[in-house]
N, CA, C and O atoms as a GROMACS GRO file, in nm:
protein
  340
    1MET      N    1  -4.892  -4.982  11.857
    1MET     CA    2  -4.942  -5.114  11.891
    1MET      C    3  -4.833  -5.194  11.961
    1MET      O    4  -4.716  -5.184  11.925
    2SER      N    5  -4.871  -5.271  12.058
    2SER     CA    6  -4.776  -5.351  12.136
    2SER      C    7  -4.724  -5.469  12.056
    2SER      O    8  -4.787  -5.514  11.960
    3THR      N    9  -4.608  -5.517  12.098
    3THR     CA   10  -4.550  -5.637  12.040
    3THR      C   11  -4.596  -5.756  12.123
    3THR      O   12  -4.569  -5.762  12.243
    4VAL      N   13  -4.665  -5.850  12.060
    4VAL     CA   14  -4.717  -5.967  12.131
    4VAL      C   15  -4.648  -6.091  12.075
    4VAL      O   16  -4.644  -6.112  11.953
    5GLU      N   17  -4.596  -6.174  12.165
    5GLU     CA   18  -4.534  -6.300  12.127
    5GLU      C   19  -4.604  -6.411  12.203
    5GLU      O   20  -4.636  -6.397  12.321
    6ILE      N   21  -4.627  -6.522  12.134
    6ILE     CA   22  -4.695  -6.635  12.198
    6ILE      C   23  -4.626  -6.764  12.156
    6ILE      O   24  -4.609  -6.792  12.037
    7TYR      N   25  -4.586  -6.842  12.255
    7TYR     CA   26  -4.527  -6.974  12.232
    7TYR      C   27  -4.640  -7.075  12.236
    7TYR      O   28  -4.719  -7.076  12.331
    8THR      N   29  -4.649  -7.160  12.135
    8THR     CA   30  -4.762  -7.251  12.120
    8THR      C   31  -4.719  -7.389  12.071
    8THR      O   32  -4.603  -7.412  12.038
    9THR      N   33  -4.817  -7.479  12.069
    9THR     CA   34  -4.810  -7.602  11.991
    9THR      C   35  -4.941  -7.612  11.914
    9THR      O   36  -5.042  -7.558  11.958
   10PRO      N   37  -4.941  -7.680  11.800
   10PRO     CA   38  -5.063  -7.685  11.718
   10PRO      C   39  -5.178  -7.764  11.780
   10PRO      O   40  -5.293  -7.744  11.741
   11THR      N   41  -5.149  -7.852  11.876
   11THR     CA   42  -5.254  -7.936  11.933
   11THR      C   43  -5.310  -7.882  12.064
   11THR      O   44  -5.390  -7.949  12.129
   12CYS      N   45  -5.270  -7.763  12.103
   12CYS     CA   46  -5.307  -7.706  12.233
   12CYS      C   47  -5.434  -7.621  12.222
   12CYS      O   48  -5.433  -7.516  12.156
   13GLY      N   49  -5.541  -7.665  12.285
   13GLY     CA   50  -5.666  -7.590  12.284
   13GLY      C   51  -5.654  -7.454  12.351
   13GLY      O   52  -5.715  -7.357  12.307
   14PHE      N   53  -5.574  -7.446  12.458
   14PHE     CA   54  -5.554  -7.318  12.526
   14PHE      C   55  -5.480  -7.219  12.436
   14PHE      O   56  -5.505  -7.099  12.441
   15CYS      N   57  -5.388  -7.271  12.354
   15CYS     CA   58  -5.316  -7.185  12.259
   15CYS      C   59  -5.414  -7.125  12.159
   15CYS      O   60  -5.409  -7.006  12.128
   16HIS      N   61  -5.504  -7.209  12.107
   16HIS     CA   62  -5.603  -7.161  12.011
   16HIS      C   63  -5.695  -7.058  12.074
   16HIS      O   64  -5.730  -6.958  12.011
   17ALA      N   65  -5.735  -7.081  12.199
   17ALA     CA   66  -5.823  -6.986  12.268
   17ALA      C   67  -5.753  -6.853  12.289
   17ALA      O   68  -5.813  -6.747  12.270
   18ALA      N   69  -5.627  -6.856  12.329
   18ALA     CA   70  -5.551  -6.732  12.350
   18ALA      C   71  -5.536  -6.656  12.218
   18ALA      O   72  -5.551  -6.534  12.215
   19LYS      N   73  -5.506  -6.727  12.110
   19LYS     CA   74  -5.492  -6.661  11.979
   19LYS      C   75  -5.625  -6.604  11.933
   19LYS      O   76  -5.628  -6.497  11.872
   20ARG      N   77  -5.735  -6.674  11.961
   20ARG     CA   78  -5.868  -6.623  11.925
   20ARG      C   79  -5.896  -6.491  11.997
   20ARG      O   80  -5.945  -6.396  11.936
   21LEU      N   81  -5.865  -6.486  12.126
   21LEU     CA   82  -5.888  -6.363  12.202
   21LEU      C   83  -5.803  -6.249  12.147
   21LEU      O   84  -5.853  -6.138  12.128
   22LEU      N   85  -5.676  -6.275  12.123
   22LEU     CA   86  -5.589  -6.171  12.069
   22LEU      C   87  -5.638  -6.123  11.934
   22LEU      O   88  -5.638  -6.003  11.907
   23THR      N   89  -5.680  -6.216  11.849
   23THR     CA   90  -5.732  -6.180  11.717
   23THR      C   91  -5.859  -6.097  11.729
   23THR      O   92  -5.878  -6.001  11.655
   24SER      N   93  -5.947  -6.134  11.823
   24SER     CA   94  -6.071  -6.059  11.841
   24SER      C   95  -6.044  -5.916  11.888
   24SER      O   96  -6.126  -5.827  11.867
   25LYS      N   97  -5.929  -5.896  11.952
   25LYS     CA   98  -5.890  -5.763  11.998
   25LYS      C   99  -5.818  -5.684  11.889
   25LYS      O  100  -5.781  -5.568  11.909
   26GLY      N  101  -5.797  -5.748  11.773
   26GLY     CA  102  -5.726  -5.681  11.664
   26GLY      C  103  -5.576  -5.676  11.685
   26GLY      O  104  -5.506  -5.600  11.618
   27ALA      N  105  -5.526  -5.758  11.776
   27ALA     CA  106  -5.382  -5.759  11.806
   27ALA      C  107  -5.311  -5.853  11.709
   27ALA      O  108  -5.354  -5.966  11.687
   28SER      N  109  -5.202  -5.804  11.654
   28SER     CA  110  -5.119  -5.895  11.575
   28SER      C  111  -5.015  -5.955  11.670
   28SER      O  112  -4.977  -5.893  11.769
   29PHE      N  113  -4.971  -6.074  11.640
   29PHE     CA  114  -4.877  -6.142  11.728
   29PHE      C  115  -4.786  -6.231  11.647
   29PHE      O  116  -4.821  -6.277  11.539
   30SER      N  117  -4.667  -6.253  11.702
   30SER     CA  118  -4.577  -6.350  11.643
   30SER      C  119  -4.590  -6.478  11.724
   30SER      O  120  -4.600  -6.475  11.847
   31GLU      N  121  -4.590  -6.588  11.654
   31GLU     CA  122  -4.612  -6.718  11.716
   31GLU      C  123  -4.490  -6.805  11.698
   31GLU      O  124  -4.434  -6.814  11.588
   32VAL      N  125  -4.448  -6.869  11.806
   32VAL     CA  126  -4.337  -6.965  11.801
   32VAL      C  127  -4.395  -7.101  11.834
   32VAL      O  128  -4.439  -7.126  11.946
   33ASN      N  129  -4.394  -7.189  11.736
   33ASN     CA  130  -4.443  -7.326  11.754
   33ASN      C  131  -4.328  -7.408  11.811
   33ASN      O  132  -4.235  -7.444  11.739
   34VAL      N  133  -4.335  -7.439  11.941
   34VAL     CA  134  -4.225  -7.511  12.005
   34VAL      C  135  -4.224  -7.660  11.970
   34VAL      O  136  -4.129  -7.731  12.003
   35MET      N  137  -4.328  -7.706  11.903
   35MET     CA  138  -4.326  -7.844  11.854
   35MET      C  139  -4.243  -7.851  11.726
   35MET      O  140  -4.167  -7.945  11.704
   36ALA      N  141  -4.260  -7.751  11.641
   36ALA     CA  142  -4.184  -7.746  11.516
   36ALA      C  143  -4.042  -7.695  11.539
   36ALA      O  144  -3.950  -7.726  11.463
   37GLN      N  145  -4.024  -7.616  11.645
   37GLN     CA  146  -3.892  -7.560  11.678
   37GLN      C  147  -3.858  -7.595  11.823
   37GLN      O  148  -3.858  -7.507  11.910
   38PRO      N  149  -3.829  -7.722  11.850
   38PRO     CA  150  -3.808  -7.765  11.988
   38PRO      C  151  -3.692  -7.694  12.057
   38PRO      O  152  -3.689  -7.684  12.180
   39GLU      N  153  -3.598  -7.643  11.980
   39GLU     CA  154  -3.485  -7.571  12.039
   39GLU      C  155  -3.530  -7.440  12.104
   39GLU      O  156  -3.457  -7.384  12.186
   40ARG      N  157  -3.648  -7.391  12.069
   40ARG     CA  158  -3.700  -7.266  12.126
   40ARG      C  159  -3.771  -7.288  12.260
   40ARG      O  160  -3.802  -7.191  12.330
   41ARG      N  161  -3.797  -7.414  12.296
   41ARG     CA  162  -3.866  -7.442  12.423
   41ARG      C  163  -3.783  -7.396  12.543
   41ARG      O  164  -3.838  -7.342  12.639
   42ALA      N  165  -3.651  -7.416  12.539
   42ALA     CA  166  -3.564  -7.372  12.649
   42ALA      C  167  -3.569  -7.220  12.662
   42ALA      O  168  -3.570  -7.166  12.772
   43GLU      N  169  -3.571  -7.152  12.547
   43GLU     CA  170  -3.584  -7.005  12.547
   43GLU      C  171  -3.714  -6.963  12.613
   43GLU      O  172  -3.716  -6.873  12.697
   44MET      N  173  -3.824  -7.030  12.576
   44MET     CA  174  -3.955  -7.000  12.634
   44MET      C  175  -3.953  -7.020  12.785
   44MET      O  176  -4.000  -6.934  12.860
   45THR      N  177  -3.899  -7.133  12.830
   45THR     CA  178  -3.896  -7.164  12.972
   45THR      C  179  -3.816  -7.061  13.050
   45THR      O  180  -3.855  -7.020  13.159
   46GLN      N  181  -3.704  -7.019  12.994
   46GLN     CA  182  -3.622  -6.918  13.060
   46GLN      C  183  -3.696  -6.785  13.067
   46GLN      O  184  -3.700  -6.722  13.172
   47ARG      N  185  -3.753  -6.742  12.956
   47ARG     CA  186  -3.825  -6.614  12.953
   47ARG      C  187  -3.947  -6.616  13.044
   47ARG      O  188  -3.984  -6.513  13.100
   48ALA      N  189  -4.009  -6.733  13.060
   48ALA     CA  190  -4.131  -6.747  13.139
   48ALA      C  191  -4.102  -6.783  13.284
   48ALA      O  192  -4.189  -6.831  13.356
   49ASN      N  193  -3.978  -6.760  13.328
   49ASN     CA  194  -3.939  -6.787  13.467
   49ASN      C  195  -3.974  -6.930  13.509
   49ASN      O  196  -4.027  -6.953  13.617
   50GLY      N  197  -3.943  -7.024  13.421
   50GLY     CA  198  -3.965  -7.165  13.452
   50GLY      C  199  -4.094  -7.223  13.398
   50GLY      O  200  -4.117  -7.344  13.409
   51GLY      N  201  -4.179  -7.138  13.338
   51GLY     CA  202  -4.304  -7.188  13.280
   51GLY      C  203  -4.275  -7.282  13.164
   51GLY      O  204  -4.207  -7.245  13.068
   52ARG      N  205  -4.328  -7.403  13.173
   52ARG     CA  206  -4.298  -7.505  13.071
   52ARG      C  207  -4.417  -7.539  12.984
   52ARG      O  208  -4.402  -7.606  12.882
   53THR      N  209  -4.536  -7.495  13.024
   53THR     CA  210  -4.656  -7.528  12.947
   53THR      C  211  -4.683  -7.420  12.843
   53THR      O  212  -4.635  -7.307  12.854
   54VAL      N  213  -4.758  -7.456  12.743
   54VAL     CA  214  -4.800  -7.358  12.642
   54VAL      C  215  -4.948  -7.331  12.660
   54VAL      O  216  -5.021  -7.417  12.708
   55PRO      N  217  -4.992  -7.211  12.624
   55PRO     CA  218  -4.911  -7.103  12.569
   55PRO      C  219  -4.838  -7.026  12.678
   55PRO      O  220  -4.876  -7.026  12.795
   56GLN      N  221  -4.731  -6.960  12.637
   56GLN     CA  222  -4.665  -6.860  12.719
   56GLN      C  223  -4.672  -6.732  12.638
   56GLN      O  224  -4.632  -6.728  12.522
   57ILE      N  225  -4.725  -6.627  12.699
   57ILE     CA  226  -4.758  -6.504  12.626
   57ILE      C  227  -4.677  -6.388  12.683
   57ILE      O  228  -4.663  -6.373  12.805
   58PHE      N  229  -4.626  -6.307  12.592
   58PHE     CA  230  -4.547  -6.189  12.628
   58PHE      C  231  -4.603  -6.069  12.553
   58PHE      O  232  -4.631  -6.076  12.433
   59ILE      N  233  -4.618  -5.958  12.625
   59ILE     CA  234  -4.659  -5.833  12.562
   59ILE      C  235  -4.551  -5.731  12.592
   59ILE      O  236  -4.521  -5.701  12.708
   60ASP      N  237  -4.493  -5.677  12.485
   60ASP     CA  238  -4.381  -5.583  12.497
   60ASP      C  239  -4.270  -5.640  12.585
   60ASP      O  240  -4.211  -5.568  12.666
   61GLY      N  241  -4.244  -5.770  12.569
   61GLY     CA  242  -4.136  -5.836  12.642
   61GLY      C  243  -4.172  -5.875  12.784
   61GLY      O  244  -4.093  -5.943  12.850
   62LYS      N  245  -4.288  -5.834  12.833
   62LYS     CA  246  -4.329  -5.867  12.970
   62LYS      C  247  -4.409  -5.998  12.968
   62LYS      O  248  -4.501  -6.015  12.888
   63HIS      N  249  -4.371  -6.088  13.058
   63HIS     CA  250  -4.439  -6.217  13.065
   63HIS      C  251  -4.578  -6.199  13.122
   63HIS      O  252  -4.594  -6.150  13.234
   64ILE      N  253  -4.679  -6.237  13.045
   64ILE     CA  254  -4.820  -6.227  13.087
   64ILE      C  255  -4.862  -6.356  13.155
   64ILE      O  256  -4.938  -6.354  13.252
   65GLY      N  257  -4.813  -6.468  13.105
   65GLY     CA  258  -4.851  -6.600  13.157
   65GLY      C  259  -4.914  -6.682  13.047
   65GLY      O  260  -4.875  -6.675  12.931
   66GLY      N  261  -5.014  -6.761  13.086
   66GLY     CA  262  -5.081  -6.848  12.991
   66GLY      C  263  -5.217  -6.796  12.951
   66GLY      O  264  -5.248  -6.679  12.969
   67CYS      N  265  -5.296  -6.885  12.896
   67CYS     CA  266  -5.429  -6.850  12.846
   67CYS      C  267  -5.520  -6.795  12.956
   67CYS      O  268  -5.585  -6.692  12.938
   68ASP      N  269  -5.523  -6.864  13.070
   68ASP     CA  270  -5.609  -6.818  13.180
   68ASP      C  271  -5.568  -6.678  13.227
   68ASP      O  272  -5.654  -6.595  13.258
   69ASP      N  273  -5.439  -6.654  13.231
   69ASP     CA  274  -5.390  -6.522  13.272
   69ASP      C  275  -5.433  -6.414  13.172
   69ASP      O  276  -5.470  -6.303  13.211
   70LEU      N  277  -5.427  -6.448  13.044
   70LEU     CA  278  -5.468  -6.353  12.940
   70LEU      C  279  -5.616  -6.320  12.952
   70LEU      O  280  -5.655  -6.203  12.945
   71TYR      N  281  -5.698  -6.421  12.971
   71TYR     CA  282  -5.842  -6.398  12.986
   71TYR      C  283  -5.874  -6.322  13.115
   71TYR      O  284  -5.966  -6.240  13.116
   72GLU      N  285  -5.798  -6.346  13.221
   72GLU     CA  286  -5.819  -6.273  13.346
   72GLU      C  287  -5.787  -6.125  13.327
   72GLU      O  288  -5.859  -6.038  13.378
   73LEU      N  289  -5.680  -6.095  13.255
   73LEU     CA  290  -5.647  -5.955  13.224
   73LEU      C  291  -5.761  -5.890  13.147
   73LEU      O  292  -5.796  -5.774  13.172
   74ASP      N  293  -5.819  -5.966  13.054
   74ASP     CA  294  -5.929  -5.911  12.975
   74ASP      C  295  -6.050  -5.884  13.064
   74ASP      O  296  -6.111  -5.778  13.055
   75ARG      N  297  -6.086  -5.981  13.149
   75ARG     CA  298  -6.201  -5.962  13.240
   75ARG      C  299  -6.181  -5.844  13.334
   75ARG      O  300  -6.277  -5.776  13.371
   76ALA      N  301  -6.055  -5.819  13.371
   76ALA     CA  302  -6.026  -5.709  13.463
   76ALA      C  303  -6.014  -5.574  13.391
   76ALA      O  304  -5.992  -5.471  13.454
   77GLY      N  305  -6.029  -5.577  13.257
   77GLY     CA  306  -6.019  -5.454  13.180
   77GLY      C  307  -5.877  -5.405  13.160
   77GLY      O  308  -5.855  -5.289  13.125
   78LYS      N  309  -5.780  -5.492  13.182
   78LYS     CA  310  -5.638  -5.452  13.173
   78LYS      C  311  -5.570  -5.495  13.043
   78LYS      O  312  -5.459  -5.451  13.015
   79LEU      N  313  -5.636  -5.579  12.964
   79LEU     CA  314  -5.573  -5.628  12.842
   79LEU      C  315  -5.568  -5.520  12.733
   79LEU      O  316  -5.464  -5.499  12.671
   80ASP      N  317  -5.680  -5.453  12.710
   80ASP     CA  318  -5.684  -5.352  12.603
   80ASP      C  319  -5.577  -5.244  12.621
   80ASP      O  320  -5.510  -5.210  12.524
   81PRO      N  321  -5.558  -5.190  12.744
   81PRO     CA  322  -5.452  -5.091  12.759
   81PRO      C  323  -5.312  -5.147  12.729
   81PRO      O  324  -5.226  -5.078  12.674
   82LEU      N  325  -5.289  -5.275  12.767
   82LEU     CA  326  -5.159  -5.337  12.737
   82LEU      C  327  -5.139  -5.349  12.586
   82LEU      O  328  -5.029  -5.326  12.536
   83LEU      N  329  -5.244  -5.386  12.515
   83LEU     CA  330  -5.232  -5.408  12.372
   83LEU      C  331  -5.218  -5.277  12.294
   83LEU      O  332  -5.160  -5.276  12.185
   84SER      N  333  -5.270  -5.168  12.349
   84SER     CA  334  -5.265  -5.042  12.276
   84SER      C  335  -5.148  -4.955  12.317
   84SER      O  336  -5.131  -4.844  12.265
   85ALA      N  337  -5.065  -5.002  12.411
   85ALA     CA  338  -4.952  -4.923  12.458
   85ALA      C  339  -4.850  -4.898  12.348
   85ALA      O  340  -4.749  -4.832  12.372
   0.00000   0.00000   0.00000
């Protein structure tokens, strides 16, 4: 199973939608709440090549993008292979 990391805030609807999709796929993920851990926001921005909005999603260390990007991968049939790698 792939390693999935997601940077979130508790008030972000897109974060909740991304986590719902991952959960529906049976994927486990580690979550970093950048509101509770503001020092991790700089780490997120660096890893996401300047991406400052949440969520920022990584699968096996590869930057996937945000919620829309995750759903687009799913629509294209590319998410399941990434999650099962």
